[in-house]
C-alpha positions in Angstrom: 0.5 0.0 -0.4 2.9 1.8 0.7 4.6 2.2 -2.2 1.7 3.4 -4.3 0.8 6.1 -2.1 4.8 6.5 -3.3 4.2 6.1 -6.5 1.4 8.4 -6.6 3.1 11.8 -5.2 5.9 11.0 -7.5 4.0 10.8 -10.3 1.9 14.0 -9.5 5.1 16.5 -8.4 6.9 15.6 -11.7 3.2 17.0 -13.3 3.2 19.5 -10.5 6.3 20.7 -11.8 5.5 19.9 -15.9 3.3 22.8 -15.0 5.2 25.3 -13.2 6.6 25.6 -16.0 6.4 28.7 -18.3 3.9 28.8 -20.8 4.5 27.0 -23.4 7.6 26.6 -24.6 7.7 27.1 -28.7 10.8 26.4 -29.6 10.8 27.2 -32.9 11.7 30.2 -34.9 9.6 32.6 -36.9 10.1 33.9 -40.2 9.6 37.4 -39.3 8.0 39.5 -42.7 6.3 42.4 -43.1 2.4 43.2 -41.8 3.0 40.0 -38.9 1.1 40.7 -36.4 3.5 40.9 -33.1 2.4 40.6 -29.8 5.0 40.9 -27.5 4.1 41.5 -24.0 8.0 41.4 -22.5 11.3 41.2 -24.7 13.4 38.1 -22.9 16.6 38.1 -25.3 17.5 39.5 -27.3 20.7 38.8 -30.3 23.7 40.5 -30.6 24.4 43.0 -34.6 27.2 42.3 -35.5 29.9 45.6 -36.5 29.6 44.2 -39.7 28.6 47.2 -42.7 25.9 44.8 -44.4 22.4 42.6 -43.6 23.2 40.2 -40.9 20.2 38.0 -38.9 18.7 38.9 -36.0 16.7 36.2 -33.6 14.5 38.4 -30.6 12.9 35.6 -27.9 9.9 37.2 -26.2 6.5 36.3 -23.8 3.5 37.4 -25.5 0.0 38.7 -23.9 -1.1 34.7 -23.4 3.1 34.2 -21.3 4.2 32.1 -24.7 7.4 32.7 -25.3 7.7 32.8 -29.2 11.1 33.7 -31.3 11.4 35.1 -34.5 14.0 35.8 -37.1 14.7 39.1 -38.5 16.9 39.9 -40.7 19.1 43.8 -39.3 22.1 46.0 -41.5 25.1 45.7 -39.1 27.0 48.0 -36.6 30.3 48.6 -39.3 29.0 50.9 -41.0 30.4 54.1 -40.8 29.3 57.7 -42.5 32.4 59.7 -43.7 
């Protein structure tokens, strides 16, 4: 009987631990295109923009208003161009 109770407690604690993870850890990366609707409540991280004079890929990870995590990839001009 005790082993059944212990097994049930382990199963419930495992489910509770999974439920406490951030809502829907979405690991897929969405490609941004003009007109893409973004529901950004909080920016989690952004990639650093390199010091090159060309268009480079960048990524931003954010949480939407429902708490779901999203990653979007977009293109940005590097920081290495100088106006002389």
